[in-house]
Biopython code that builds the backbone (N, CA, C, O; Angstrom):
import numpy as np
from Bio.PDB.StructureBuilder import StructureBuilder

atoms = [
    (1, "MET", "N", (-3.058, -15.360, -9.183)),
    (1, "MET", "CA", (-1.817, -15.126, -9.877)),
    (1, "MET", "C", (-0.631, -15.193, -8.916)),
    (1, "MET", "O", (0.431, -15.707, -9.266)),
    (2, "ILE", "N", (-0.817, -14.674, -7.714)),
    (2, "ILE", "CA", (0.278, -14.711, -6.742)),
    (2, "ILE", "C", (0.640, -16.150, -6.415)),
    (2, "ILE", "O", (1.822, -16.485, -6.341)),
    (3, "SER", "N", (-0.346, -16.997, -6.221)),
    (3, "SER", "CA", (-0.091, -18.413, -5.920)),
    (3, "SER", "C", (0.659, -19.087, -7.057)),
    (3, "SER", "O", (1.583, -19.865, -6.822)),
    (4, "ILE", "N", (0.270, -18.793, -8.269)),
    (4, "ILE", "CA", (0.953, -19.364, -9.439)),
    (4, "ILE", "C", (2.392, -18.875, -9.482)),
    (4, "ILE", "O", (3.310, -19.669, -9.687)),
    (5, "ALA", "N", (2.597, -17.576, -9.292)),
    (5, "ALA", "CA", (3.953, -17.014, -9.314)),
    (5, "ALA", "C", (4.817, -17.640, -8.225)),
    (5, "ALA", "O", (5.986, -17.948, -8.457)),
    (6, "GLU", "N", (4.243, -17.828, -7.037)),
    (6, "GLU", "CA", (5.011, -18.404, -5.929)),
    (6, "GLU", "C", (5.370, -19.862, -6.180)),
    (6, "GLU", "O", (6.330, -20.371, -5.602)),
    (7, "SER", "N", (4.615, -20.535, -7.030)),
    (7, "SER", "CA", (4.917, -21.940, -7.325)),
    (7, "SER", "C", (5.979, -22.105, -8.413)),
    (7, "SER", "O", (6.456, -23.215, -8.648)),
    (8, "LYS", "N", (6.345, -21.032, -9.061)),
    (8, "LYS", "CA", (7.342, -21.068, -10.140)),
    (8, "LYS", "C", (8.702, -20.623, -9.603)),
    (8, "LYS", "O", (8.853, -19.472, -9.194)),
    (9, "PRO", "N", (9.687, -21.511, -9.597)),
    (9, "PRO", "CA", (10.984, -21.162, -9.008)),
    (9, "PRO", "C", (11.741, -20.055, -9.755)),
    (9, "PRO", "O", (12.637, -19.430, -9.187)),
    (10, "ASP", "N", (11.393, -19.814, -10.998)),
    (10, "ASP", "CA", (12.111, -18.800, -11.766)),
    (10, "ASP", "C", (11.488, -17.407, -11.674)),
    (10, "ASP", "O", (12.053, -16.452, -12.208)),
    (11, "VAL", "N", (10.347, -17.269, -11.015)),
    (11, "VAL", "CA", (9.696, -15.963, -10.862)),
    (11, "VAL", "C", (10.262, -15.279, -9.621)),
    (11, "VAL", "O", (10.165, -15.808, -8.513)),
    (12, "LEU", "N", (10.850, -14.109, -9.810)),
    (12, "LEU", "CA", (11.472, -13.380, -8.708)),
    (12, "LEU", "C", (10.566, -12.308, -8.125)),
    (12, "LEU", "O", (10.609, -12.045, -6.924)),
    (13, "GLN", "N", (9.742, -11.683, -8.971)),
    (13, "GLN", "CA", (8.849, -10.645, -8.486)),
    (13, "GLN", "C", (7.677, -10.467, -9.440)),
    (13, "GLN", "O", (7.724, -10.873, -10.601)),
    (14, "MET", "N", (6.617, -9.843, -8.911)),
    (14, "MET", "CA", (5.457, -9.486, -9.721)),
    (14, "MET", "C", (5.397, -7.964, -9.774)),
    (14, "MET", "O", (5.836, -7.292, -8.842)),
    (15, "GLU", "N", (4.855, -7.419, -10.862)),
    (15, "GLU", "CA", (4.746, -5.978, -11.030)),
    (15, "GLU", "C", (3.338, -5.608, -11.469)),
    (15, "GLU", "O", (2.660, -6.381, -12.145)),
    (16, "LEU", "N", (2.907, -4.413, -11.073)),
    (16, "LEU", "CA", (1.636, -3.868, -11.537)),
    (16, "LEU", "C", (1.718, -2.346, -11.486)),
    (16, "LEU", "O", (2.629, -1.778, -10.883)),
    (17, "ASP", "N", (0.762, -1.706, -12.122)),
    (17, "ASP", "CA", (0.673, -0.247, -12.134)),
    (17, "ASP", "C", (-0.693, 0.177, -11.626)),
    (17, "ASP", "O", (-1.680, -0.540, -11.791)),
    (18, "TYR", "N", (-0.741, 1.347, -11.007)),
    (18, "TYR", "CA", (-2.027, 1.961, -10.674)),
    (18, "TYR", "C", (-1.911, 3.462, -10.909)),
    (18, "TYR", "O", (-0.817, 4.027, -10.894)),
    (19, "ILE", "N", (-3.051, 4.086, -11.125)),
    (19, "ILE", "CA", (-3.098, 5.509, -11.440)),
    (19, "ILE", "C", (-3.379, 6.309, -10.172)),
    (19, "ILE", "O", (-4.200, 5.922, -9.340)),
    (20, "GLU", "N", (-2.690, 7.413, -10.049)),
    (20, "GLU", "CA", (-2.873, 8.341, -8.931)),
    (20, "GLU", "C", (-4.362, 8.597, -8.686)),
    (20, "GLU", "O", (-5.130, 8.820, -9.622)),
    (21, "GLY", "N", (-4.746, 8.560, -7.431)),
    (21, "GLY", "CA", (-6.138, 8.794, -7.072)),
    (21, "GLY", "C", (-6.929, 7.520, -6.854)),
    (21, "GLY", "O", (-8.013, 7.562, -6.272)),
    (22, "ASN", "N", (-6.412, 6.385, -7.306)),
    (22, "ASN", "CA", (-7.106, 5.114, -7.125)),
    (22, "ASN", "C", (-6.636, 4.502, -5.796)),
    (22, "ASN", "O", (-5.927, 3.496, -5.766)),
    (23, "ASP", "N", (-7.055, 5.141, -4.713)),
    (23, "ASP", "CA", (-6.585, 4.749, -3.381)),
    (23, "ASP", "C", (-7.087, 3.377, -2.956)),
    (23, "ASP", "O", (-6.396, 2.670, -2.222)),
    (24, "ARG", "N", (-8.276, 2.988, -3.402)),
    (24, "ARG", "CA", (-8.793, 1.655, -3.062)),
    (24, "ARG", "C", (-7.888, 0.572, -3.642)),
    (24, "ARG", "O", (-7.577, -0.411, -2.970)),
    (25, "ALA", "N", (-7.468, 0.759, -4.892)),
    (25, "ALA", "CA", (-6.569, -0.214, -5.513)),
    (25, "ALA", "C", (-5.226, -0.245, -4.792)),
    (25, "ALA", "O", (-4.691, -1.320, -4.518)),
    (26, "ARG", "N", (-4.679, 0.936, -4.482)),
    (26, "ARG", "CA", (-3.388, 0.998, -3.796)),
    (26, "ARG", "C", (-3.444, 0.259, -2.466)),
    (26, "ARG", "O", (-2.544, -0.521, -2.155)),
    (27, "ARG", "N", (-4.481, 0.492, -1.683)),
    (27, "ARG", "CA", (-4.612, -0.184, -0.386)),
    (27, "ARG", "C", (-4.725, -1.697, -0.555)),
    (27, "ARG", "O", (-4.119, -2.456, 0.201)),
    (28, "LEU", "N", (-5.497, -2.132, -1.544)),
    (28, "LEU", "CA", (-5.627, -3.570, -1.802)),
    (28, "LEU", "C", (-4.279, -4.172, -2.163)),
    (28, "LEU", "O", (-3.895, -5.205, -1.616)),
    (29, "TYR", "N", (-3.562, -3.538, -3.075)),
    (29, "TYR", "CA", (-2.257, -4.053, -3.506)),
    (29, "TYR", "C", (-1.280, -4.091, -2.339)),
    (29, "TYR", "O", (-0.506, -5.040, -2.217)),
    (30, "GLU", "N", (-1.303, -3.074, -1.478)),
    (30, "GLU", "CA", (-0.414, -3.072, -0.315)),
    (30, "GLU", "C", (-0.759, -4.224, 0.638)),
    (30, "GLU", "O", (0.138, -4.846, 1.206)),
    (31, "LYS", "N", (-2.048, -4.508, 0.814)),
    (31, "LYS", "CA", (-2.456, -5.642, 1.662)),
    (31, "LYS", "C", (-1.962, -6.958, 1.081)),
    (31, "LYS", "O", (-1.715, -7.912, 1.819)),
    (32, "MET", "N", (-1.818, -7.011, -0.238)),
    (32, "MET", "CA", (-1.351, -8.220, -0.908)),
    (32, "MET", "C", (0.174, -8.313, -0.921)),
    (32, "MET", "O", (0.726, -9.293, -1.422)),
    (33, "GLY", "N", (0.865, -7.297, -0.373)),
    (33, "GLY", "CA", (2.313, -7.352, -0.261)),
    (33, "GLY", "C", (3.080, -6.550, -1.293)),
    (33, "GLY", "O", (4.307, -6.631, -1.345)),
    (34, "PHE", "N", (2.389, -5.780, -2.115)),
    (34, "PHE", "CA", (3.063, -4.943, -3.104)),
    (34, "PHE", "C", (3.501, -3.634, -2.460)),
    (34, "PHE", "O", (2.871, -3.157, -1.516)),
    (35, "CYS", "N", (4.585, -3.056, -2.975)),
    (35, "CYS", "CA", (5.027, -1.740, -2.511)),
    (35, "CYS", "C", (5.422, -0.892, -3.717)),
    (35, "CYS", "O", (5.816, -1.418, -4.758)),
    (36, "VAL", "N", (5.313, 0.418, -3.564)),
    (36, "VAL", "CA", (5.635, 1.344, -4.655)),
    (36, "VAL", "C", (7.129, 1.292, -4.933)),
    (36, "VAL", "O", (7.949, 1.385, -4.019)),
    (37, "ALA", "N", (7.471, 1.141, -6.210)),
    (37, "ALA", "CA", (8.878, 1.056, -6.613)),
    (37, "ALA", "C", (9.269, 2.196, -7.542)),
    (37, "ALA", "O", (10.456, 2.424, -7.775)),
    (38, "GLY", "N", (8.283, 2.914, -8.075)),
    (38, "GLY", "CA", (8.607, 3.999, -8.987)),
    (38, "GLY", "C", (7.362, 4.741, -9.425)),
    (38, "GLY", "O", (6.235, 4.319, -9.170)),
    (39, "VAL", "N", (7.598, 5.858, -10.090)),
    (39, "VAL", "CA", (6.489, 6.691, -10.555)),
    (39, "VAL", "C", (6.798, 7.206, -11.956)),
    (39, "VAL", "O", (7.929, 7.579, -12.269)),
    (40, "HIS", "N", (5.770, 7.214, -12.781)),
    (40, "HIS", "CA", (5.855, 7.797, -14.117)),
    (40, "HIS", "C", (5.042, 9.092, -14.053)),
    (40, "HIS", "O", (3.815, 9.056, -14.139)),
    (41, "PRO", "N", (5.721, 10.238, -13.902)),
    (41, "PRO", "CA", (5.005, 11.502, -13.720)),
    (41, "PRO", "C", (4.163, 11.868, -14.944)),
    (41, "PRO", "O", (4.571, 11.656, -16.086)),
    (42, "ASP", "N", (2.990, 12.416, -14.677)),
    (42, "ASP", "CA", (2.113, 12.933, -15.739)),
    (42, "ASP", "C", (1.865, 11.915, -16.845)),
    (42, "ASP", "O", (1.860, 12.270, -18.024)),
    (43, "ALA", "N", (1.661, 10.670, -16.479)),
    (43, "ALA", "CA", (1.510, 9.591, -17.461)),
    (43, "ALA", "C", (0.133, 9.566, -18.105)),
    (43, "ALA", "O", (-0.015, 9.071, -19.223)),
    (44, "ILE", "N", (-0.876, 10.092, -17.417)),
    (44, "ILE", "CA", (-2.250, 10.035, -17.896)),
    (44, "ILE", "C", (-2.807, 11.448, -17.967)),
    (44, "ILE", "O", (-2.669, 12.226, -17.022)),
    (45, "ARG", "N", (-3.440, 11.779, -19.092)),
    (45, "ARG", "CA", (-4.110, 13.079, -19.209)),
    (45, "ARG", "C", (-5.607, 12.846, -19.317)),
    (45, "ARG", "O", (-6.079, 12.146, -20.213)),
    (46, "LEU", "N", (-6.350, 13.448, -18.386)),
    (46, "LEU", "CA", (-7.800, 13.344, -18.403)),
    (46, "LEU", "C", (-8.382, 14.317, -19.430)),
    (46, "LEU", "O", (-7.681, 15.205, -19.916)),
    (47, "LYS", "N", (-9.650, 14.150, -19.754)),
    (47, "LYS", "CA", (-10.304, 15.016, -20.745)),
    (47, "LYS", "C", (-10.254, 16.487, -20.360)),
    (47, "LYS", "O", (-10.218, 17.362, -21.225)),
    (48, "ASP", "N", (-10.252, 16.758, -19.046)),
    (48, "ASP", "CA", (-10.214, 18.159, -18.597)),
    (48, "ASP", "C", (-8.790, 18.721, -18.551)),
    (48, "ASP", "O", (-8.583, 19.865, -18.145)),
    (49, "GLY", "N", (-7.810, 17.910, -18.969)),
    (49, "GLY", "CA", (-6.418, 18.362, -19.004)),
    (49, "GLY", "C", (-5.615, 18.009, -17.763)),
    (49, "GLY", "O", (-4.401, 18.213, -17.737)),
    (50, "THR", "N", (-6.262, 17.488, -16.746)),
    (50, "THR", "CA", (-5.564, 17.100, -15.521)),
    (50, "THR", "C", (-4.573, 15.975, -15.819)),
    (50, "THR", "O", (-4.905, 15.007, -16.504)),
    (51, "LEU", "N", (-3.357, 16.115, -15.296)),
    (51, "LEU", "CA", (-2.329, 15.095, -15.465)),
    (51, "LEU", "C", (-2.215, 14.271, -14.189)),
    (51, "LEU", "O", (-2.184, 14.814, -13.085)),
    (52, "LEU", "N", (-2.153, 12.956, -14.354)),
    (52, "LEU", "CA", (-2.048, 12.044, -13.223)),
    (52, "LEU", "C", (-0.795, 11.190, -13.354)),
    (52, "LEU", "O", (-0.372, 10.841, -14.456)),
    (53, "ASN", "N", (-0.214, 10.862, -12.210)),
    (53, "ASN", "CA", (0.952, 9.983, -12.177)),
    (53, "ASN", "C", (0.520, 8.526, -12.258)),
    (53, "ASN", "O", (-0.583, 8.167, -11.845)),
    (54, "GLU", "N", (1.396, 7.703, -12.792)),
    (54, "GLU", "CA", (1.211, 6.265, -12.801)),
    (54, "GLU", "C", (2.282, 5.672, -11.896)),
    (54, "GLU", "O", (3.463, 5.987, -12.044)),
    (55, "TYR", "N", (1.882, 4.817, -10.960)),
    (55, "TYR", "CA", (2.810, 4.239, -9.997)),
    (55, "TYR", "C", (3.074, 2.778, -10.311)),
    (55, "TYR", "O", (2.152, 2.018, -10.607)),
    (56, "LEU", "N", (4.344, 2.392, -10.243)),
    (56, "LEU", "CA", (4.758, 1.007, -10.401)),
    (56, "LEU", "C", (4.848, 0.390, -9.010)),
    (56, "LEU", "O", (5.445, 0.970, -8.103)),
    (57, "MET", "N", (4.256, -0.779, -8.848)),
    (57, "MET", "CA", (4.350, -1.507, -7.596)),
    (57, "MET", "C", (4.935, -2.879, -7.864)),
    (57, "MET", "O", (4.688, -3.472, -8.914)),
    (58, "ILE", "N", (5.710, -3.386, -6.915)),
    (58, "ILE", "CA", (6.287, -4.720, -7.052)),
    (58, "ILE", "C", (6.004, -5.535, -5.788)),
    (58, "ILE", "O", (5.801, -4.996, -4.700)),
    (59, "LYS", "N", (5.999, -6.837, -5.978)),
    (59, "LYS", "CA", (5.921, -7.795, -4.865)),
    (59, "LYS", "C", (7.045, -8.790, -5.073)),
    (59, "LYS", "O", (7.060, -9.514, -6.068)),
    (60, "LYS", "N", (7.972, -8.830, -4.155)),
    (60, "LYS", "CA", (9.072, -9.787, -4.220)),
    (60, "LYS", "C", (8.536, -11.182, -3.950)),
    (60, "LYS", "O", (7.822, -11.396, -2.970)),
    (61, "ILE", "N", (8.871, -12.113, -4.796)),
    (61, "ILE", "CA", (8.473, -13.515, -4.618)),
    (61, "ILE", "C", (9.613, -14.294, -3.959)),
    (61, "ILE", "O", (9.387, -15.127, -3.081)),
    (62, "ARG", "N", (10.828, -14.009, -4.395)),
    (62, "ARG", "CA", (12.019, -14.678, -3.838)),
    (62, "ARG", "C", (13.091, -13.672, -3.565)),
    (62, "ARG", "O", (14.170, -14.031, -3.095)),
]
sb = StructureBuilder()
sb.init_structure("model")
sb.init_model(0)
sb.init_chain("A")
sb.init_seg("    ")
for serial, (resi, resn, name, xyz) in enumerate(atoms, 1):
    if name == "N":
        sb.init_residue(resn, " ", resi, " ")
    sb.init_atom(name, np.array(xyz, "f"), 0.0, 1.0, " ", f" {name:<3s}", serial, name[0])
structure = sb.get_structure()
């Protein structure tokens, strides 16, 4: 997807979300050039009532 986005002159950035605690995904996304741009507090509620944040990450293409 990154290669496709980079080949399109009108694409300025890519965005994705990950859930708090998914450190493997965060590390992978950071290696791919994404950085945290925002947080949605308490976006996910687990069955036990635990609230987790959702993080927005972006990768600038141009």
